[in-house]
C-alpha positions as CSV (number, residue, x, y, z in Angstrom):
1,M,1.6,9.4,3.6
2,S,2.9,12.2,1.3
3,I,1.6,12.0,-2.3
4,L,3.4,15.1,-3.5
5,N,6.3,17.2,-2.3
6,V,7.1,20.6,-3.7
7,E,10.3,22.2,-2.4
8,N,11.7,25.8,-2.9
9,L,9.6,26.4,-6.1
10,T,10.4,29.7,-7.8
11,H,8.9,30.7,-11.1
12,G,8.0,33.7,-13.2
13,F,7.1,35.0,-16.7
14,G,9.6,37.6,-18.0
15,D,10.1,40.1,-15.2
16,R,6.8,39.1,-13.5
17,A,7.5,36.8,-10.5
18,I,4.7,34.3,-9.7
19,F,6.3,32.1,-6.9
20,N,9.2,32.8,-4.7
21,N,10.7,29.8,-2.8
22,V,7.3,28.1,-2.3
23,S,7.0,24.7,-0.6
24,F,3.9,22.4,-0.5
25,R,3.1,18.9,0.7
26,L,0.0,16.9,-0.2
27,L,-1.1,14.1,2.1
28,K,-3.4,11.1,1.4
29,G,-7.1,12.0,1.7
30,E,-6.6,15.8,1.9
31,H,-9.3,17.8,0.2
32,I,-7.6,21.1,-0.6
33,G,-9.0,24.4,-1.9
34,L,-6.4,26.4,-3.8
35,I,-7.4,30.0,-3.7
36,G,-6.1,33.5,-4.6
37,A,-6.9,36.5,-6.7
38,N,-6.9,36.2,-10.5
39,G,-3.4,36.1,-11.9
40,E,-1.7,34.9,-8.6
41,G,-0.6,31.7,-10.4
42,K,-3.1,29.0,-9.4
43,S,-3.3,27.4,-12.9
44,T,0.4,27.9,-13.3
45,F,1.0,25.9,-10.1
46,M,-1.2,23.1,-11.5
47,N,0.7,23.1,-14.8
48,I,4.0,22.9,-12.9
49,I,3.1,20.0,-10.6
50,T,1.6,18.1,-13.6
51,G,4.8,18.6,-15.6
52,K,3.3,20.8,-18.3
53,L,5.6,23.7,-17.2
54,T,9.1,23.5,-16.0
55,P,9.8,25.8,-13.0
56,D,12.8,28.2,-12.9
57,E,13.9,26.5,-9.7
58,G,12.7,23.9,-7.2
59,K,11.9,20.2,-6.9
60,I,8.6,18.5,-7.6
61,E,8.4,14.9,-6.4
62,W,5.4,12.6,-6.7
63,A,5.1,9.3,-4.7
64,K,5.7,6.2,-6.9
65,N,2.9,4.8,-9.1
66,V,0.5,7.7,-8.3
67,R,-2.1,8.2,-11.0
68,V,-3.0,11.9,-11.4
69,G,-6.3,13.1,-13.1
70,Y,-6.3,16.8,-14.2
71,L,-9.4,18.8,-15.2
72,D,-7.8,21.9,-16.9
73,Q,-9.9,25.0,-17.7
74,H,-8.0,25.4,-20.9
75,T,-8.1,21.8,-22.2
76,V,-8.7,21.6,-26.0
77,L,-10.6,18.7,-27.4
78,Q,-9.6,17.4,-30.8
79,K,-12.0,17.9,-33.7
80,G,-13.2,14.6,-35.0
81,M,-13.3,12.8,-31.6
82,T,-16.6,11.7,-30.4
83,I,-17.9,11.8,-26.8
84,R,-17.6,8.1,-26.6
85,E,-13.9,8.2,-27.8
86,V,-13.0,10.9,-25.2
87,L,-14.6,8.9,-22.4
88,S,-13.1,5.6,-23.5
89,S,-9.6,7.3,-23.6
90,A,-9.7,7.1,-19.8
91,F,-8.9,3.4,-20.4
92,D,-6.0,4.0,-22.8
93,F,-3.6,2.3,-20.3
94,L,-5.7,-0.8,-20.4
95,F,-5.9,-0.8,-24.2
96,D,-2.1,-0.6,-24.2
97,M,-2.0,-3.6,-21.9
98,E,-4.3,-5.5,-24.3
99,K,-2.0,-4.6,-27.2
100,N,1.0,-5.8,-25.2
101,M,-0.8,-9.1,-24.5
102,N,-1.5,-9.6,-28.2
103,E,2.1,-9.0,-29.1
104,I,3.2,-11.6,-26.5
105,C,0.7,-14.1,-28.0
106,D,2.3,-13.5,-31.5
107,K,5.7,-14.2,-30.1
108,M,4.7,-17.5,-28.4
109,G,4.6,-19.5,-31.7
110,D,8.4,-19.2,-32.1
111,A,9.4,-19.3,-28.4
112,T,11.7,-21.7,-26.6
113,P,10.2,-23.6,-23.6
114,E,12.0,-21.1,-21.1
115,E,10.6,-18.1,-23.1
116,L,7.2,-19.7,-23.2
117,E,7.1,-20.0,-19.4
118,T,8.0,-16.3,-19.0
119,Y,5.4,-15.3,-21.6
120,M,2.7,-17.3,-19.9
121,E,3.6,-15.6,-16.6
122,E,3.4,-12.1,-18.2
123,L,0.1,-13.0,-19.8
124,G,-1.4,-14.1,-16.5
125,T,-0.4,-10.8,-14.8
126,I,-1.8,-8.7,-17.7
127,Q,-5.0,-10.8,-17.7
128,D,-5.5,-10.3,-14.0
129,L,-4.9,-6.5,-14.3
130,L,-7.4,-6.3,-17.2
131,T,-10.0,-8.2,-15.2
132,M,-9.4,-6.1,-12.0
133,H,-9.9,-2.9,-13.9
134,D,-13.2,-4.2,-15.5
135,F,-11.6,-4.0,-19.0
136,Y,-14.4,-6.2,-20.5
137,M,-17.1,-3.9,-19.1
138,I,-15.7,-0.6,-20.5
139,D,-18.7,0.1,-22.8
140,S,-21.2,-0.3,-20.0
141,K,-19.1,1.9,-17.6
142,V,-18.8,4.6,-20.2
143,E,-22.6,4.6,-20.7
144,E,-23.2,4.6,-16.9
145,V,-21.1,7.8,-16.4
146,A,-22.5,9.4,-19.5
147,R,-26.0,8.9,-18.2
148,A,-25.1,10.4,-14.8
149,L,-23.8,13.5,-16.5
150,G,-26.6,13.9,-19.0
151,L,-24.3,13.1,-21.9
152,L,-26.3,10.1,-23.2
153,D,-29.1,12.4,-24.4
154,L,-26.6,14.3,-26.7
155,G,-25.6,11.0,-28.4
156,L,-22.2,9.5,-27.7
157,D,-21.2,9.7,-31.4
158,K,-21.5,13.5,-31.4
159,D,-18.2,15.4,-32.3
160,V,-16.8,17.0,-29.1
161,T,-16.0,20.3,-30.9
162,D,-19.8,20.8,-31.5
163,L,-20.5,20.9,-27.8
164,S,-21.1,24.0,-25.6
165,G,-18.6,25.0,-22.9
166,G,-20.6,23.2,-20.2
167,Q,-21.0,20.0,-22.2
168,R,-17.2,19.9,-22.9
169,T,-16.6,20.3,-19.1
170,K,-18.9,17.4,-18.4
171,V,-17.1,15.2,-21.0
172,L,-13.8,15.9,-19.4
173,L,-15.2,15.3,-15.9
174,G,-16.7,12.0,-17.1
175,K,-13.3,11.0,-18.4
176,L,-11.7,11.8,-15.0
177,L,-14.3,9.9,-13.2
178,L,-13.7,6.8,-15.3
179,E,-9.9,7.1,-14.8
180,K,-10.4,6.8,-11.0
181,P,-7.0,8.5,-10.3
182,D,-5.3,8.6,-6.9
183,I,-5.4,12.4,-6.9
184,L,-7.8,14.8,-8.7
185,L,-6.6,18.2,-9.8
186,L,-9.6,20.4,-10.7
187,D,-9.2,23.8,-12.2
188,E,-12.6,25.7,-11.8
189,P,-14.7,22.6,-12.6
190,T,-18.0,24.5,-11.9
191,N,-17.5,27.0,-14.7
192,Y,-20.2,26.3,-17.4
193,L,-21.8,23.6,-15.2
194,D,-25.5,23.9,-14.5
195,A,-27.0,23.7,-11.0
196,E,-28.0,20.0,-11.2
197,H,-24.5,18.9,-12.2
198,I,-22.8,21.2,-9.7
199,A,-24.9,19.4,-7.0
200,W,-23.8,16.0,-8.4
201,L,-20.1,17.0,-8.4
202,K,-20.5,18.3,-4.8
203,R,-21.8,14.9,-3.7
204,Y,-19.1,13.1,-5.6
205,L,-16.2,15.2,-4.1
206,T,-17.7,15.0,-0.6
207,E,-17.6,11.2,-0.7
208,Y,-14.3,11.1,-2.6
209,E,-11.8,9.0,-0.6
210,N,-8.6,10.1,-2.3
211,A,-6.9,13.5,-2.3
212,F,-7.8,16.4,-4.5
213,I,-6.7,20.0,-5.1
214,L,-9.6,22.3,-6.2
215,I,-9.3,25.7,-7.7
216,S,-12.7,27.5,-7.4
217,H,-14.1,31.0,-6.9
218,D,-17.6,29.5,-6.1
219,I,-17.4,29.9,-2.3
220,P,-20.5,27.9,-1.3
221,F,-19.3,25.0,-3.5
222,L,-15.7,25.2,-2.1
223,N,-17.0,25.3,1.5
224,S,-19.0,22.1,1.1
225,V,-16.2,19.9,-0.2
226,I,-12.8,20.9,1.2
227,N,-11.1,20.7,4.6
228,L,-7.9,22.6,3.9
229,I,-7.1,26.0,2.2
230,Y,-3.9,26.9,0.5
231,H,-3.8,30.7,-0.2
232,M,-1.7,32.0,-3.0
233,D,-0.8,35.6,-2.5
234,N,2.3,37.8,-3.2
235,Q,4.4,34.9,-4.5
236,E,3.7,32.9,-1.3
237,L,1.6,29.8,-0.5
238,N,0.2,29.5,3.0
239,R,-1.8,26.7,4.6
240,Y,-5.0,27.1,6.6
241,V,-7.0,24.3,8.3
242,G,-10.7,24.5,7.7
243,D,-13.0,25.9,5.0
244,Y,-13.0,29.3,3.2
245,D,-15.0,31.1,6.0
246,K,-12.5,29.9,8.6
247,F,-9.6,31.0,6.4
248,Q,-11.1,34.5,6.0
249,E,-11.4,34.8,9.8
250,V,-7.8,33.7,10.5
251,Y,-6.3,35.7,7.6
252,A,-8.0,38.9,8.7
253,M,-6.6,38.3,12.3
254,K,-3.1,37.7,10.9
255,K,-3.3,40.8,8.7
256,S,-4.4,43.1,11.6
257,Q,-1.7,41.6,13.9
258,L,1.0,42.3,11.2
259,E,-0.3,45.8,10.6
260,A,-0.2,46.5,14.4
261,A,3.4,45.2,14.6
262,Y,4.3,47.3,11.5
263,N,2.9,50.5,12.9
264,K,4.6,49.9,16.3
265,Q,8.0,49.2,14.6
266,Q,7.6,52.3,12.3
267,K,7.2,54.5,15.4
268,E,10.2,52.9,17.0
269,I,12.3,53.5,13.8
270,A,11.2,57.1,13.6
271,D,12.1,57.6,17.3
272,L,15.6,56.0,16.8
273,K,16.3,58.0,13.7
274,D,15.3,61.2,15.4
275,F,17.5,60.5,18.4
276,V,20.5,59.6,16.1
277,A,20.0,62.8,14.0
278,R,19.9,65.0,17.2
279,N,22.8,63.4,19.1
280,K,25.4,62.0,16.7
281,A,27.3,65.3,16.5
282,R,27.5,65.9,20.2
283,V,30.5,64.3,22.0
284,A,28.6,63.6,25.2
285,T,25.9,61.6,23.4
286,R,27.7,60.3,20.3
287,N,28.1,56.7,21.8
288,M,24.4,56.5,22.6
289,A,23.6,57.7,19.1
290,M,25.9,55.1,17.6
291,S,24.4,52.4,19.7
292,R,20.9,53.3,18.4
293,Q,22.2,53.4,14.9
294,K,23.5,49.8,15.3
295,K,20.1,48.8,16.6
296,L,18.5,50.4,13.5
297,D,21.0,48.6,11.2
298,K,20.3,45.2,12.7
299,M,16.5,45.6,12.8
300,D,14.5,43.1,10.9
301,V,12.1,45.5,9.2
302,I,8.5,44.3,8.8
303,E,7.2,44.9,5.3
304,L,3.5,45.1,4.4
305,A,2.6,43.5,1.1
306,A,1.4,46.0,-1.5
307,E,-2.4,46.1,-1.6
308,K,-3.8,44.4,-4.7
309,P,-5.8,46.8,-6.9
310,K,-9.4,46.2,-6.1
311,P,-11.7,46.4,-9.2
312,E,-14.2,49.2,-9.5
313,F,-17.0,48.6,-11.9
314,Y,-19.3,51.5,-13.0
315,F,-21.4,51.0,-16.1
316,K,-21.8,54.0,-18.4
317,E,-25.5,54.5,-19.1
318,A,-27.0,55.6,-22.4
319,R,-30.4,57.4,-22.9
320,T,-33.6,55.7,-21.7
321,P,-34.9,53.2,-24.3
322,G,-38.5,52.5,-25.3
323,R,-40.9,50.5,-23.2
324,Y,-40.0,47.1,-24.8
325,I,-36.4,45.8,-25.0
326,F,-37.4,43.0,-27.3
327,Q,-40.4,40.9,-28.3
328,T,-40.4,37.5,-30.0
329,D,-43.2,36.0,-32.2
330,K,-43.2,32.2,-32.3
331,L,-39.4,32.2,-32.3
332,V,-37.7,28.9,-32.8
333,I,-34.0,29.0,-32.0
334,G,-31.3,26.5,-33.1
335,Y,-28.6,25.7,-35.6
336,D,-29.2,22.5,-37.6
337,E,-32.1,21.4,-35.4
338,A,-34.6,23.3,-33.1
339,L,-33.6,23.9,-29.5
340,S,-36.9,25.5,-28.5
341,S,-40.6,25.3,-29.0
342,P,-42.1,28.4,-30.5
343,L,-41.4,31.3,-28.1
344,D,-43.5,34.4,-27.4
345,L,-41.2,36.3,-25.0
346,S,-41.1,39.9,-24.1
347,M,-38.7,42.0,-22.0
348,E,-39.6,45.5,-20.7
349,R,-37.4,48.4,-19.7
350,G,-36.0,48.0,-16.2
351,Q,-36.3,44.2,-16.0
352,K,-33.3,42.3,-14.8
353,I,-33.7,38.7,-15.9
354,A,-31.6,35.6,-15.0
355,L,-31.8,32.8,-17.6
356,I,-31.3,29.4,-15.9
357,G,-31.3,25.8,-16.9
358,A,-29.0,22.9,-17.9
359,N,-26.2,23.2,-20.4
360,G,-26.9,22.8,-24.1
361,I,-30.6,23.8,-24.0
362,G,-30.1,27.0,-25.9
363,K,-29.5,29.9,-23.4
364,T,-26.5,31.3,-25.3
365,T,-28.3,30.6,-28.6
366,L,-31.3,32.7,-27.3
367,L,-29.0,35.6,-26.5
368,R,-27.3,35.4,-29.9
369,S,-30.7,35.2,-31.7
370,I,-32.0,38.3,-29.8
371,L,-28.9,40.1,-30.9
372,G,-29.4,39.0,-34.5
373,L,-26.0,37.2,-34.6
374,I,-27.9,33.9,-35.4
375,Q,-30.9,33.7,-37.7
376,P,-33.9,31.9,-36.1
377,L,-35.1,28.6,-37.6
378,S,-38.6,30.2,-37.7
379,G,-40.5,33.1,-36.1
380,S,-39.0,36.5,-35.4
381,V,-37.4,38.8,-32.9
382,E,-38.2,42.5,-32.8
383,Q,-35.8,44.8,-30.9
384,G,-37.2,47.9,-29.2
385,D,-36.4,51.6,-29.9
386,Y,-33.2,53.5,-28.8
387,L,-31.4,50.4,-27.6
388,S,-27.6,50.6,-26.8
389,I,-26.7,47.0,-26.2
390,G,-23.6,45.7,-24.4
391,Y,-22.9,42.0,-24.9
392,F,-20.5,39.9,-22.7
393,E,-19.6,36.6,-24.4
394,Q,-18.7,33.4,-22.5
395,E,-15.2,33.0,-24.0
396,I,-12.5,35.2,-25.6
397,A,-12.0,34.8,-29.3
398,P,-9.3,32.1,-30.0
399,G,-5.9,33.1,-31.6
400,I,-5.9,36.6,-30.2
401,E,-2.4,38.2,-30.4
402,T,-3.0,41.7,-29.0
403,T,-1.9,43.2,-25.7
404,C,-4.6,44.4,-23.2
405,I,-3.9,48.0,-24.2
406,E,-4.2,47.3,-27.9
407,E,-7.5,45.3,-27.3
408,I,-9.1,48.3,-25.6
409,W,-7.7,50.8,-28.0
410,K,-9.2,48.9,-30.9
411,E,-12.6,49.4,-29.4
412,F,-12.1,53.0,-28.3
413,P,-9.5,54.6,-30.6
414,A,-10.3,58.1,-29.3
415,M,-9.0,57.2,-25.8
416,S,-5.5,58.4,-24.8
417,Q,-3.0,55.8,-23.6
418,Y,-3.4,57.2,-20.0
419,E,-7.2,56.7,-20.3
420,V,-6.8,53.1,-21.6
421,R,-4.4,52.2,-18.8
422,S,-6.7,53.9,-16.2
423,A,-9.7,51.9,-17.5
424,L,-7.9,48.6,-17.2
425,A,-6.5,49.5,-13.8
426,K,-10.0,50.1,-12.5
427,C,-10.9,46.6,-13.6
428,G,-8.2,45.3,-11.1
429,L,-5.3,44.7,-13.6
430,T,-1.8,45.7,-12.7
431,T,0.7,47.4,-15.0
432,K,2.4,44.1,-15.8
433,H,-1.0,42.6,-16.8
434,I,-1.9,45.6,-18.9
435,E,1.2,45.4,-21.0
436,S,0.9,41.6,-21.5
437,K,-0.7,39.8,-24.4
438,V,-4.3,38.9,-23.6
439,K,-3.7,35.2,-24.4
440,V,-1.1,34.8,-21.6
441,L,-3.4,36.1,-18.9
442,S,-5.5,33.8,-16.6
443,G,-9.2,33.2,-17.4
444,G,-10.2,35.8,-14.7
445,E,-7.8,38.5,-16.1
446,Q,-9.2,37.9,-19.6
447,A,-12.7,38.3,-18.3
448,K,-11.7,41.6,-16.7
449,V,-10.4,42.8,-20.1
450,R,-13.7,41.9,-21.7
451,L,-15.6,43.6,-18.9
452,C,-13.5,46.7,-19.4
453,K,-14.8,47.0,-22.9
454,L,-18.4,46.8,-21.6
455,L,-17.9,49.3,-18.8
456,N,-16.6,52.0,-21.2
457,R,-19.4,51.8,-23.7
458,E,-22.7,53.7,-23.0
459,T,-25.4,51.0,-22.7
460,N,-29.0,50.8,-21.6
461,V,-29.3,47.0,-22.0
462,L,-26.7,44.3,-21.0
463,L,-26.8,40.8,-22.3
464,L,-24.4,38.7,-20.2
465,D,-23.4,35.1,-20.9
466,E,-22.0,33.6,-17.6
467,P,-20.1,36.8,-16.5
468,T,-19.0,35.3,-13.2
469,N,-16.9,32.4,-14.7
470,H,-13.2,32.7,-13.7
471,L,-13.7,35.9,-11.7
472,D,-12.2,36.0,-8.2
473,V,-14.2,36.8,-5.1
474,D,-13.5,40.5,-5.0
475,A,-14.3,41.0,-8.7
476,K,-17.5,38.9,-8.4
477,D,-18.7,41.0,-5.4
478,E,-17.9,44.2,-7.2
479,L,-19.7,43.1,-10.4
480,K,-22.8,42.1,-8.3
481,R,-22.8,45.6,-6.7
482,A,-22.4,47.3,-10.1
483,L,-25.2,45.3,-11.7
484,K,-27.5,46.1,-8.8
485,A,-26.8,49.8,-9.2
486,Y,-27.2,49.7,-13.0
487,R,-30.4,51.5,-14.1
488,G,-30.6,49.8,-17.5
489,S,-32.1,46.4,-18.3
490,I,-30.2,43.1,-17.9
491,L,-30.6,39.6,-19.5
492,M,-28.1,37.2,-18.0
493,V,-27.2,33.5,-18.2
494,C,-25.9,32.4,-14.8
495,H,-25.6,29.2,-12.8
496,E,-24.9,30.9,-9.4
497,P,-28.1,31.7,-7.5
498,D,-25.9,33.5,-4.8
499,F,-24.9,36.0,-7.5
500,Y,-28.3,37.0,-8.8
501,E,-31.0,36.1,-6.3
502,D,-31.2,39.4,-4.4
503,W,-31.3,41.7,-7.5
504,A,-32.9,39.8,-10.4
505,T,-36.5,40.9,-11.0
506,D,-37.3,37.8,-13.0
507,I,-36.0,34.2,-13.4
508,W,-36.6,32.4,-16.7
509,D,-36.2,28.7,-16.5
510,C,-35.3,27.7,-20.0
511,T,-35.9,24.0,-19.4
512,K,-39.7,24.8,-19.7
513,W,-39.4,25.6,-23.4
514,T,-36.4,23.6,-24.6
515,T,-36.9,20.7,-27.0
516,K,-34.0,18.8,-25.4
517,I,-35.0,16.1,-22.9
518,W,-32.8,16.1,-19.8
């Protein structure tokens, strides 16, 4: 049974086309991976099918009474709302029913016998629906899901805007889980999630009976939960049966077949043009030349899609620092309350350290404390000599109004426009992206702009806070290669073992020193 039909979808932003005549059909029980390079329009597609965006052309048709749950990478939670309130909002439709039931009860006092009968019938139906959806057990269901996602330990009365990126993602996931929709739409759900909860989500999606569409650049995760791939590329959407590895195999074969057909046709075109040029002026061969010209005119010319610019990351290296990068003395990190026991940590030149552990235990806070951006609650941090530090933050500053060019120029005013454009192009951004405002770019494109700043500054130490979030497969592979080749020191927060396991010299498990109980 078809849950969603998309026909002849065309959409763009300004003069930048995203989709051209795309059609798509979602069937019951399909577990779909929606893939494609950064900026190909995956999140835009989700926004169109959920009605957040109106397409330029095309028809989007959902089956009747389908309830859709959408986990959006850009969802903003309202200040003042608690974790409990956000989770309970999954049952808003039931609270609306209860309100309706109370209004009917108020009307019954003045009702005629006929009206009373109708009201009683309506009340019975609403009461049955409320019972069926466990309306009178909402509190216990909220607590059950909060416990599974590690939110209970944070306190359900905590303001959602005080949470870390990963904790916010868990709250939104919990809300979706409680909604039990007929179809899940998940936009990079593993971003900011720690290993334990990625494993939990993997189990949940594997056993999920209904349909879902998942956008993810985490290939091991994607492979473990999906059975269909839709590939978004060059304004098209193509379907492949199987997981990501199977898609790559079939896609590579299709690409080589198309290239072979293109080369063969180009040779034929060249031969025909040559024959026409040599023979059209001679009376004896003019008819043959015209016949070949007609063949040329009617030929359906094969076109190869322009190759996407592949990112090239090369970190500029500063002079060698002293032996120690930093040393801490009984350092206690935190804001209002302590997030760690007293820490005596030290990092030496040449170490490449991965910081791992659950969300909210202070990994980002540790990075910011080492940098001196946050004052410790007690103890001290001493930075080493001759440090040139590069810091990659998790998220871009909100309310940014600059274009990509302006954003880089601000950091490097001595660069020419040609140098700025070249630097952004090396990060895999096209001319149209480069001239756009940063805020309209996808999460992956924004990450590439922030990486561009880091790459063009001379550093000998990199502090990276989840640098793989939002990055597509090519960019992630290239970043991994560049970090391996980097001769400086690295301290990085990351939840993807596949990314760091073969080059990190040390792994620091932050759960060993956190004061948070998980």
